[in-house]
C-alpha positions as CSV (number, residue, x, y, z in Angstrom):
1,M,-62.0,-7.1,24.9
2,K,-60.4,-7.5,28.3
3,K,-57.4,-9.6,29.5
4,N,-56.1,-8.4,32.8
5,Q,-58.5,-8.7,35.8
6,T,-55.9,-8.2,38.5
7,M,-55.1,-4.8,40.1
8,P,-51.8,-3.5,38.7
9,I,-50.2,-0.4,40.2
10,L,-50.8,1.7,37.1
11,S,-53.3,1.8,34.2
12,I,-52.2,3.7,31.1
13,I,-55.2,5.0,29.1
14,T,-55.0,6.2,25.5
15,I,-58.0,7.7,23.7
16,N,-58.0,8.1,20.0
17,Y,-60.2,9.3,17.1
18,N,-59.0,9.2,13.5
19,N,-55.4,9.9,14.5
20,L,-53.6,6.7,13.2
21,D,-50.1,8.3,13.0
22,G,-50.4,9.7,16.5
23,L,-51.8,6.4,17.9
24,K,-48.8,4.5,16.5
25,K,-46.4,6.9,18.1
26,T,-48.2,6.6,21.5
27,L,-48.5,2.8,21.4
28,E,-44.9,2.3,20.4
29,S,-43.9,4.5,23.3
30,V,-45.9,2.4,25.7
31,I,-44.7,-1.0,24.3
32,N,-41.1,0.1,24.5
33,Q,-41.1,0.8,28.2
34,T,-38.5,-1.2,30.1
35,W,-40.9,-1.5,33.1
36,K,-44.0,-3.4,32.0
37,E,-46.1,-4.1,35.0
38,F,-48.9,-1.9,34.0
39,E,-52.4,-2.3,32.4
40,Y,-52.8,-0.7,29.0
41,I,-56.2,0.5,27.8
42,V,-57.1,2.0,24.4
43,I,-60.4,3.7,23.8
44,D,-61.1,4.5,20.1
45,G,-64.1,6.6,19.1
46,G,-65.1,4.5,16.1
47,S,-62.3,5.8,13.8
48,I,-62.5,5.3,10.0
49,D,-58.8,5.9,9.3
50,G,-57.5,2.4,10.0
51,S,-57.0,3.0,13.7
52,A,-59.2,0.1,14.8
53,D,-57.4,-2.3,12.5
54,Y,-54.1,-1.2,13.9
55,I,-55.3,-1.5,17.5
56,E,-56.5,-5.1,16.8
57,S,-53.1,-5.9,15.2
58,Q,-51.4,-4.8,18.4
59,S,-53.9,-6.3,20.8
60,K,-51.4,-8.6,22.4
61,Y,-49.9,-5.5,24.0
62,I,-53.3,-4.2,25.1
63,D,-55.3,-5.3,28.1
64,Y,-58.5,-3.7,27.1
65,W,-59.6,-1.9,23.9
66,V,-62.8,-0.8,22.3
67,S,-63.7,1.0,19.0
68,E,-67.1,2.6,19.1
69,P,-68.7,6.0,18.7
70,D,-68.5,8.2,21.8
71,K,-69.7,11.6,22.9
72,G,-66.4,13.4,22.9
73,I,-62.9,13.5,24.6
74,Y,-64.1,13.4,28.2
75,N,-66.7,10.7,27.5
76,A,-63.9,8.5,26.1
77,M,-61.6,9.3,29.1
78,N,-64.5,8.3,31.4
79,K,-64.8,5.0,29.6
80,G,-61.1,4.4,30.2
81,I,-61.5,5.2,33.9
82,N,-64.4,2.7,34.2
83,A,-62.5,0.0,32.4
84,A,-59.3,0.5,34.4
85,N,-58.2,-1.9,37.2
86,G,-55.0,0.0,38.3
87,E,-54.6,1.8,41.6
88,Y,-53.3,4.8,39.6
89,L,-54.3,6.1,36.2
90,L,-52.2,7.9,33.6
91,F,-53.8,9.4,30.4
92,L,-51.4,9.2,27.5
93,N,-53.7,10.2,24.7
94,S,-53.1,9.6,21.0
95,G,-50.1,11.6,19.8
96,D,-48.5,11.9,23.3
97,H,-45.5,9.7,24.1
98,F,-43.3,9.0,27.0
99,Y,-40.1,11.1,27.5
100,N,-38.0,8.0,27.0
101,S,-38.2,4.2,27.3
102,Q,-37.0,4.2,31.0
103,V,-39.3,6.7,32.6
104,L,-41.8,4.2,34.1
105,E,-38.9,2.1,35.5
106,Q,-37.5,5.3,37.0
107,Y,-40.8,6.8,38.3
108,H,-43.4,4.1,38.9
109,S,-42.4,3.8,42.5
110,F,-43.9,7.2,43.2
111,A,-47.4,5.9,42.6
112,N,-47.7,4.5,46.1
113,E,-49.2,7.0,48.6
114,Y,-50.4,10.4,47.3
115,D,-53.7,11.0,45.6
116,M,-51.9,12.8,42.7
117,V,-48.3,12.7,41.6
118,F,-47.3,15.2,38.9
119,F,-44.1,15.9,37.0
120,D,-42.6,18.8,35.1
121,E,-43.6,19.3,31.5
122,Y,-41.5,19.1,28.4
123,R,-43.4,21.0,25.6
124,V,-42.9,20.8,21.9
125,G,-44.5,23.0,19.2
126,D,-43.7,24.1,15.7
127,N,-39.9,24.6,15.6
128,I,-39.8,25.2,19.4
129,S,-39.4,23.2,22.6
130,G,-39.2,24.2,26.2
131,V,-39.6,23.1,29.8
132,V,-42.3,24.1,32.3
133,K,-41.2,23.6,35.9
134,F,-44.0,23.2,38.3
135,P,-43.7,24.4,41.9
136,A,-43.5,21.8,44.8
137,E,-46.6,23.4,46.3
138,I,-49.5,24.3,44.1
139,D,-51.5,27.4,45.1
140,F,-54.8,28.6,43.8
141,S,-53.2,31.3,41.6
142,H,-51.4,28.6,39.7
143,M,-54.5,26.6,38.9
144,Y,-56.4,29.9,38.2
145,T,-54.2,30.6,35.2
146,S,-52.7,27.2,34.4
147,S,-53.2,23.5,35.0
148,L,-51.5,20.1,35.5
149,S,-50.8,18.1,32.4
150,H,-52.8,14.8,32.4
151,S,-50.0,13.1,30.5
152,N,-47.6,14.0,33.3
153,T,-49.9,13.2,36.3
154,Y,-50.6,9.9,38.1
155,I,-54.1,10.1,39.6
156,K,-55.3,7.6,42.1
157,K,-58.4,5.9,40.8
158,S,-60.2,6.3,44.1
159,V,-60.0,10.1,43.7
160,F,-62.6,9.9,40.9
161,D,-65.0,8.3,43.4
162,V,-64.6,11.5,45.6
163,V,-64.4,14.2,42.9
164,G,-66.4,12.5,40.2
165,L,-65.7,11.6,36.7
166,Y,-64.7,14.2,34.1
167,D,-67.6,16.6,33.4
168,E,-68.8,15.7,29.9
169,S,-70.8,18.9,29.5
170,L,-67.4,20.8,29.2
171,K,-65.6,20.5,25.9
172,I,-62.1,21.9,26.8
173,V,-61.4,22.3,30.5
174,S,-62.9,19.2,32.2
175,D,-59.5,17.9,33.2
176,W,-58.6,21.3,34.7
177,K,-61.9,21.3,36.6
178,F,-61.1,17.9,38.0
179,C,-57.7,19.1,39.2
180,I,-58.8,22.4,40.8
181,L,-61.7,20.6,42.6
182,A,-59.4,17.8,43.8
183,L,-56.8,20.2,45.2
184,F,-58.9,23.1,46.5
185,K,-62.3,21.6,47.3
186,Y,-61.5,18.1,48.4
187,N,-57.9,18.7,49.6
188,C,-56.4,15.7,47.8
189,S,-52.8,15.0,48.7
190,Y,-50.2,15.4,46.0
191,L,-46.5,15.1,45.3
192,K,-44.3,17.0,42.8
193,V,-41.5,15.0,41.2
194,D,-38.6,16.7,39.4
195,G,-38.4,15.1,36.0
196,F,-40.3,14.5,32.8
197,L,-42.8,11.6,32.3
198,S,-44.0,12.4,28.8
199,V,-43.8,15.0,26.0
200,F,-46.6,17.5,25.7
201,Y,-47.4,18.8,22.2
202,L,-48.8,22.3,21.8
203,D,-51.5,21.2,19.3
204,G,-54.2,19.9,21.7
205,I,-57.7,21.3,21.9
206,S,-57.1,22.6,25.5
207,F,-54.0,24.6,24.4
208,L,-55.2,26.0,21.0
209,Q,-58.8,27.0,21.9
210,D,-60.0,29.8,24.1
211,N,-61.1,28.2,27.3
212,S,-61.9,31.3,29.3
213,K,-65.7,30.9,29.1
214,E,-65.7,27.4,30.5
215,R,-63.1,28.3,33.1
216,N,-65.1,31.2,34.4
217,Q,-68.2,29.0,34.5
218,V,-66.4,26.5,36.8
219,L,-64.9,29.3,39.0
220,N,-68.2,31.0,39.4
221,E,-69.9,27.8,40.3
222,Y,-67.5,26.5,42.9
223,F,-65.3,29.5,44.0
224,K,-67.4,32.6,43.5
225,P,-67.1,33.9,47.1
226,F,-63.3,34.1,46.7
227,L,-63.1,35.5,43.1
228,N,-63.3,39.2,43.9
229,D,-60.8,38.9,46.7
230,Y,-58.5,36.9,44.4
231,K,-58.8,39.4,41.5
232,E,-57.9,42.2,43.9
233,L,-54.9,40.2,45.2
234,V,-53.7,39.6,41.6
235,S,-54.1,43.3,40.8
236,N,-52.1,44.3,43.8
237,R,-49.5,41.7,43.0
238,L,-49.2,43.1,39.4
239,E,-48.8,46.6,40.8
240,L,-46.2,45.4,43.3
241,N,-44.2,43.7,40.5
242,K,-44.4,46.8,38.4
243,N,-43.1,48.9,41.3
244,R,-40.4,46.3,42.0
245,S,-39.4,46.4,38.4
246,L,-39.1,50.2,38.6
247,L,-37.0,50.0,41.7
248,N,-34.7,47.6,39.9
249,S,-34.4,49.7,36.8
250,N,-31.0,51.3,35.9
251,R,-32.5,54.8,36.0
252,F,-33.7,54.4,39.6
253,K,-30.4,52.9,40.7
254,M,-28.6,55.9,39.1
255,L,-30.9,58.4,40.8
256,K,-30.3,56.6,44.1
257,E,-26.6,56.7,43.7
258,I,-26.7,60.4,42.9
259,E,-29.0,61.0,46.0
260,E,-26.4,59.4,48.3
261,T,-23.6,61.7,47.2
262,R,-23.0,65.0,49.1
263,L,-24.2,67.1,46.1
264,G,-27.2,64.8,45.7
265,K,-28.2,65.2,49.3
266,K,-28.0,69.0,48.9
267,W,-30.2,68.9,45.8
268,V,-32.8,66.7,47.6
269,S,-32.8,69.0,50.6
270,L,-33.3,72.0,48.3
271,F,-36.1,70.3,46.4
272,F,-38.1,69.5,49.6
273,R,-37.6,73.1,50.9
274,V,-38.9,74.6,47.7
275,Y,-41.8,72.1,47.7
276,I,-42.7,72.9,51.3
277,V,-42.7,76.7,50.6
278,L,-44.8,76.4,47.5
279,F,-47.2,73.9,49.1
280,S,-47.6,76.2,52.2
281,K,-48.3,79.2,50.0
282,K,-51.0,77.3,48.1
283,K,-52.6,76.1,51.3
284,L,-52.5,79.7,52.7
285,K,-54.3,81.0,49.6
286,E,-57.0,78.3,50.0
287,V,-57.5,79.3,53.7
288,L,-57.8,83.0,52.8
289,K,-60.4,82.2,50.2
């Protein structure tokens, strides 16, 4: 069921499966945006909780929707990509919602040049909320341990022609795989924007489930020659941070202050003299043996 055949700047894609309450929250967030020159696509996986009826009741706000069985999250997201006409895509999946009703009016103009445009992340969990500030420049170590939030990232549709669609053989980290390949294999351009586009809830599959097996599978397939060097670099960095923490400790600062006093300098001088004498005697015994 498709309405809009023109190319808008932005296509917003929502996937849903048996999450009627979350779908309502997401759809209302989209409808209430003050800037409305976008295409809206909803991909439902054949829900039996009333989601399809609700989507149909709101169809005047939706450019394309379908409710049919799919093969999982990434299969549904790929359906949305194939259906989209927009130059840029934004995945706002069922349960996600925009940060406020003005964010697209405030930030849509950034979807104009770069392959990917990402924003900071506002996270909400059980009785907690917090902010994740992303750096202006993304290095490999960031993507090795973290990722970009798809609900806070504009992706130029043409990038999927270069990198490929989401890997449907992966159950948890396919969006992470897409990002790390786009940035570090295909050198896609990107822009970091200070601000929040949407609210990220800490109840998604990629956050709650252990994804280390799939991540290691991707890293070994595409970046194996660099992994040993990278792991050594991380180990050295952790050791450096540990030593830096020791140098900044109150105990070390106190010892340093004592050392710089006249009495402290005498004690240090005496310590090294005794150490040299003892060490020399030990070496002499080893030579005589």
